[in-house]
C-alpha positions in Angstrom: -36.8 46.5 -45.2 -39.0 48.6 -42.9 -38.8 46.4 -39.4 -37.0 43.2 -38.9 -34.3 41.4 -37.6 -30.1 41.3 -38.5 -27.6 38.8 -37.8 -25.3 36.5 -39.6 -27.6 32.9 -39.8 -31.4 34.0 -38.8 -32.6 30.4 -40.9 -34.1 29.0 -37.6 -35.2 32.3 -35.8 -38.7 32.4 -34.3 -38.4 36.3 -34.4 -40.8 37.0 -37.3 -43.4 34.1 -35.9 -43.5 36.5 -32.7 -43.4 39.6 -34.2 -46.3 38.5 -36.5 -48.1 37.7 -33.4 -47.5 40.9 -31.4 -48.9 42.6 -34.6 -49.7 45.3 -37.0 -46.5 45.6 -39.0 -44.5 43.5 -41.7 -41.7 42.0 -39.9 -38.3 40.2 -41.9 -35.4 38.4 -40.9 -32.4 39.7 -43.0 -29.1 37.8 -42.9 -26.1 40.3 -43.6 -22.4 38.4 -43.8 -19.8 40.5 -41.8 -18.8 42.2 -45.2 -22.0 44.0 -45.7 -22.6 45.2 -42.3 -21.1 48.7 -42.7 -22.6 49.1 -46.0 -26.3 47.9 -44.5 -25.9 50.4 -41.4 -24.6 53.5 -43.3 -27.5 53.1 -45.6 -30.0 53.0 -42.7 -33.1 52.0 -45.0 -35.0 50.7 -42.4 -37.7 52.4 -39.7 -36.5 49.6 -36.7 -34.8 46.8 -36.4 -33.6 44.1 -33.8 -30.4 42.6 -34.1 -28.9 39.4 -32.9 -25.3 37.4 -33.4 -23.0 38.3 -34.0 -23.7 42.4 -34.6 -24.7 43.7 -30.7 -21.7 44.7 -30.4 -20.6 45.9 -33.7 -23.5 48.2 -34.4 -23.0 50.7 -31.5 -20.1 52.9 -33.7 -23.2 53.7 -36.2 -25.5 54.8 -34.0 -26.1 58.4 -32.7 -27.7 57.9 -29.7 -27.4 55.0 -27.6 -29.5 54.3 -24.3 -27.9 54.6 -20.7 -28.3 51.4 -20.1 -27.3 49.8 -23.2 -24.1 51.6 -23.3 -23.5 50.2 -20.0 -24.0 46.8 -21.2 -21.9 47.3 -24.3 -24.7 46.0 -26.6 -27.3 46.9 -28.4 -30.4 44.7 -29.8 -33.0 47.1 -31.1 -32.5 50.3 -33.3 -35.0 52.8 -34.3 -34.6 55.2 -37.0 -35.9 58.4 -36.7 -35.6 60.6 -39.7 -31.9 59.1 -40.2 -31.4 59.8 -36.3 -30.2 56.0 -35.2 -31.4 55.0 -31.4 -30.3 52.1 -30.2 -31.6 50.5 -27.0 -31.1 47.1 -25.1 -34.6 44.9 -24.6 -32.6 41.8 -24.1 -32.6 43.1 -20.1 -36.0 43.2 -19.8 -36.5 40.2 -21.8 -33.6 38.0 -19.9 -35.3 39.6 -16.2 -38.4 38.7 -17.5 -37.2 35.2 -17.6 -35.6 35.0 -14.7 -39.1 36.2 -12.6 -40.6 32.8 -14.1 -38.1 30.9 -12.3 -39.3 32.2 -9.1 -35.2 31.5 -7.9 -34.0 35.0 -5.9 -30.9 36.2 -7.1 -30.0 38.2 -4.1 -26.8 37.0 -2.4 -26.1 34.1 -5.1 -23.3 33.1 -7.2 -24.3 33.4 -10.9 -21.5 32.0 -13.3 -22.3 33.3 -17.5 -21.0 31.2 -20.3 -19.8 32.8 -23.2 -19.1 36.8 -23.6 -20.7 38.6 -26.2 -23.6 41.0 -26.3 -26.0 38.3 -24.0 -23.3 37.9 -21.6 -22.9 41.4 -21.1 -26.8 41.7 -21.0 -27.0 39.0 -17.9 -23.9 40.6 -16.1 -26.0 44.1 -15.7 -29.5 41.6 -14.9 -27.8 39.9 -12.3 -25.6 42.7 -10.9 -28.9 44.8 -10.4 -30.9 42.1 -8.8 -27.9 41.9 -6.5 -26.6 38.8 -6.8 -23.7 38.5 -4.7 -20.9 37.5 -7.5 -21.4 37.5 -11.1 -19.1 36.1 -13.5 -18.4 35.7 -16.9 -16.8 32.7 -18.6 -14.9 32.8 -21.9 -12.5 30.4 -24.3 -10.3 32.9 -24.3 -10.6 34.9 -20.9 -8.8 38.0 -20.4 -9.5 41.0 -18.0 -12.2 39.8 -15.4 -13.1 37.4 -17.7 -12.6 33.3 -16.0 -11.8 30.2 -18.0 -14.1 27.2 -18.0 -11.9 25.3 -15.6 -12.0 28.1 -13.1 -15.6 28.3 -13.3 -15.9 24.0 -12.5 -13.7 24.3 -9.6 -13.5 27.7 -8.1 -17.0 28.5 -8.7 -18.7 25.0 -8.5 -20.8 26.5 -5.5 -22.7 28.6 -8.1 -26.6 28.9 -7.5 -27.3 30.0 -11.1 -25.9 29.1 -14.2 -27.2 31.3 -17.6 -25.9 29.7 -20.7 -25.3 32.7 -23.6 -23.7 30.5 -26.0 -24.5 28.9 -29.1 -23.4 25.9 -27.8 -26.4 23.2 -27.9 -28.2 25.4 -30.3 -30.1 23.9 -33.4 -28.2 22.6 -35.8 -25.7 21.8 -33.2 -28.1 20.6 -30.8 -26.5 17.1 -29.1 -23.8 19.6 -27.8 -23.1 21.3 -24.0 -21.1 24.0 -23.1 -20.6 22.8 -19.9 -20.7 19.4 -17.3 -23.3 20.3 -14.9 -22.1 17.8 -12.8 -19.3 20.3 -11.3 -22.0 22.9 -9.9 -23.1 21.2 -6.6 -25.4 23.9 -5.7 -27.0 24.5 -8.8 -30.4 26.0 -8.1 -31.4 27.8 -11.5 -30.2 27.4 -14.8 -31.1 30.0 -17.9 -30.7 28.7 -21.4 -31.1 31.8 -24.0 -31.0 29.0 -26.6 -34.7 28.7 -27.7 -34.0 26.4 -30.9 -34.8 23.6 -29.6 -37.5 24.4 -27.3 -35.3 22.1 -24.5 -31.9 22.0 -24.8 -29.6 19.1 -24.0 -28.5 21.3 -20.9 -31.6 21.9 -20.3 -32.7 18.5 -20.1 -29.7 17.2 -17.8 -30.9 20.2 -15.3 -34.2 19.0 -15.1 -32.7 15.4 -14.5 -30.7 16.8 -11.7 -34.1 18.5 -10.0 -32.5 21.8 -11.2 -35.2 24.4 -12.4 -34.1 25.2 -15.8 -35.9 27.6 -18.3 -35.4 28.3 -22.6 -34.7 31.8 -23.8 -38.3 31.8 -25.8 -39.9 33.4 -23.1 -36.9 36.1 -23.0 -37.2 36.6 -26.8 -41.0 37.1 -26.4 -40.8 39.7 -23.9 -38.0 41.6 -25.4 -39.9 41.7 -28.8 -42.8 43.1 -27.0 -40.7 45.8 -25.8 -38.7 46.4 -28.7 -42.4 46.8 -30.5 -43.3 49.7 -28.0 -39.7 51.3 -28.9 -40.4 50.4 -32.9 -43.6 53.0 -32.5 -42.4 55.0 -29.6 -45.7 53.8 -27.5 -45.9 51.9 -24.1 -45.2 48.0 -24.9 -48.2 46.2 -24.4 -46.3 43.7 -21.6 -49.6 42.1 -21.4 -48.9 40.1 -24.4 -46.4 38.4 -23.3 -47.6 35.4 -21.9 -50.2 35.3 -24.8 -47.6 35.3 -27.5 -45.3 33.1 -25.2 -47.8 30.2 -24.8 -49.4 30.7 -28.7 -45.2 30.4 -29.9 -45.2 27.3 -27.6 -47.8 25.4 -29.0 -47.3 26.1 -32.8 -43.6 25.2 -32.2 -44.2 22.1 -30.1 -43.8 18.9 -31.4 -46.9 15.7 -30.9 -44.7 12.8 -30.6 -47.3 9.4 -30.4 -45.5 6.4 -28.5 -47.9 3.1 -27.8 -47.7 -0.5 -28.9 -47.4 -1.9 -32.5 -51.0 -1.3 -33.2 -52.1 1.1 -30.7 -53.0 3.2 -33.5 -50.5 6.1 -33.5 -50.4 6.4 -37.4 -53.6 6.8 -37.9 -53.8 9.5 -34.6 -51.2 10.9 -36.6 -52.9 11.6 -39.7 -56.0 12.9 -38.3 -53.9 15.7 -35.9 -51.7 16.2 -39.2 -55.1 17.0 -41.3 -56.3 19.2 -38.1 -53.7 21.2 -37.4 -52.1 21.5 -40.6 -48.8 19.8 -39.7 -46.4 17.4 -41.4 -47.0 13.8 -40.1 -43.1 12.0 -39.6 -44.0 8.3 -39.3 -40.7 6.9 -38.3 -41.3 3.5 -39.2 -42.5 4.7 -42.7 -39.3 6.8 -42.9 -36.8 3.7 -42.3 -38.9 1.9 -44.8 -37.9 4.4 -47.4 -34.5 4.3 -46.3 -33.8 0.3 -46.1 -36.3 -0.5 -49.5 -37.7 -3.3 -47.7 -40.7 -4.1 -45.1 -39.4 -3.9 -41.8 -40.1 -7.7 -40.7 -37.6 -8.7 -43.9 -35.1 -6.2 -42.6 -35.1 -7.8 -39.4 -34.5 -11.6 -40.6 -31.8 -10.4 -43.0 -30.0 -8.0 -40.8 -31.4 -8.2 -37.5 -32.8 -5.8 -34.6 -29.6 -3.8 -33.4 -29.0 -2.8 -36.7 -32.6 -1.5 -37.4 -32.6 0.2 -34.1 -29.5 2.2 -35.0 -31.4 3.5 -38.6 -34.8 4.2 -36.2 -32.4 6.6 -33.8 -31.0 7.9 -37.2 -34.4 8.9 -38.4 -35.6 10.5 -34.5 -33.1 12.4 -34.2 -33.4 14.0 -37.5 -37.4 14.1 -36.8 -37.1 15.7 -33.4 -34.4 18.6 -34.6 -38.0 20.2 -36.5 -40.6 22.6 -34.6 -44.2 22.0 -35.1 -44.8 18.4 -36.5 -46.6 15.3 -35.7 -44.2 12.7 -35.1 -45.6 8.4 -35.1 -42.7 6.3 -33.3 -42.3 2.5 -34.1 -43.4 1.0 -30.9 -39.7 0.0 -30.2 -38.7 2.9 -29.9 -38.9 4.0 -26.1 -36.2 0.8 -25.9 -33.6 3.4 -25.9 -33.3 6.1 -23.4 -31.2 8.7 -26.2 -34.8 8.3 -28.5 -36.7 9.8 -25.5 -34.4 12.5 -24.6 -34.3 13.3 -28.6 -37.9 13.5 -28.5 -38.1 15.6 -25.9 -36.0 18.5 -27.0 -38.9 19.7 -29.1 -42.1 18.1 -28.2 -44.6 16.4 -26.1 -44.7 12.7 -25.3 -48.4 11.4 -25.7 -48.2 7.2 -25.1 -51.5 6.1 -26.9 -52.7 3.2 -24.1 -54.8 1.0 -25.9 -55.9 -2.1 -23.9 -54.0 -5.2 -24.8 -57.4 -7.0 -26.0 -57.5 -4.5 -28.6 -54.3 -4.9 -30.2 -54.3 -7.2 -33.1 -50.8 -9.4 -34.3 -49.8 -9.1 -37.6 -47.2 -10.4 -39.7 -45.8 -6.8 -40.9 -44.6 -6.5 -36.9 -41.7 -9.0 -36.5 -41.7 -8.7 -32.6 -45.4 -9.3 -32.3 -46.8 -11.5 -34.8 -48.5 -13.6 -32.7 -50.7 -13.2 -29.6 -48.1 -14.9 -26.8 -45.2 -12.1 -28.7 -47.4 -9.4 -28.2 -48.5 -10.2 -24.9 -44.9 -10.9 -24.1 -43.8 -7.4 -26.3 -46.8 -5.1 -23.6 -45.7 -6.9 -20.1 -42.1 -5.6 -20.8 -42.9 -2.0 -22.5 -45.8 -0.8 -20.7 -43.8 0.6 -17.9 -41.9 2.1 -20.2 -44.2 4.1 -22.0 -45.9 5.0 -19.1 -42.4 6.3 -17.4 -41.0 8.4 -20.5 -44.6 10.0 -21.5 -45.4 13.2 -20.8 -49.4 12.4 -20.8 -51.1 9.2 -21.2 -53.8 9.0 -23.5 -57.0 6.5 -23.3 -57.8 4.9 -26.2 -60.6 2.4 -27.1 -59.9 2.0 -30.3 -61.3 5.5 -31.4 -58.3 7.2 -33.1 -61.0 10.2 -33.9 -61.7 10.7 -29.8 -57.8 9.9 -29.2 -56.6 12.8 -31.4 -59.3 15.2 -30.5 -57.9 14.3 -26.7 -54.5 15.8 -27.9 -55.6 18.5 -30.2 -56.6 20.9 -26.9 -53.3 21.1 -25.9 -52.0 22.7 -29.7 -55.2 25.2 -30.1 
């Protein structure tokens, strides 16, 4: 390894993609089991690396020099090897500060509650102390010293204005989890979740529903990566790259989700987009047919709609967990709020709005086999399609035109 990232589990890290976009060097991901960290650090077989969970504190004893800021924080996430001398830095500080700046919220005099007690939590405490927060509290499952418990956070400090999640709770594959109940915080203005996969965690989605500004850790990851790349080569970081790289990574990792009536052309639009953007297409109806081993109309007759919707939701959960795919949903997928919530974790929902008179009923669609049933479904679902979509795309039946309208958001 010359340049790269070390951590215990890195299968879903975006760091390589980000550093490849920054450009000019090969960047690797290297998973290191805890028992192998000592040998790796002593070998010093690298020029510069980033460090992530759970090693941001554990690498410090191996370093010859630790920046004042990293030492004060107690965590290192960037190490430079200069002819055998190891220098440690904390670029997470700059990344988190840059992320918070995007919220437009002032920290001055506010109460900040930080969930988690690892290296990133310590970084967050330093950032908000420097920004003039009135009180900065770290929450731990095993509170000791000046750390507080989760119960204390929800009761004594329920008036906190800023909440920061530095725990892995809610990170893929534990995407269904949340570290704390937001309902406990009655004056919350801002939520920062340092998780970036999924792009929008369940905690963030709950915050948004409550009218709270919510930001993911992706911007932080990009910003600290740009700062780290400058340290790698002993040059001033190209901070002007941060926004551009962030926008590129969002476009690359965000899913395209197509909703709309049966017969609206979602599958055809999906195929065109998949070929044009070179992405995987997941047609949820096709996935369901593969699982049930029979046509959907036959399944409806023998097993009923309730059982079908259960399988549909399972397929949507699995598809939504992926990054950078095209998802063409069944016409009734929007009927379950949980499906919409899952689809929004990594995706933008596009309602393919084809007029009723351009949609043909067919026997393969059990709830819209004839014109009367189709009209009824259309009237029932149209307001839901509008309410759940991020964007509405008008369709006159030309799927290529619809695909082109969507493609512009991802190139």
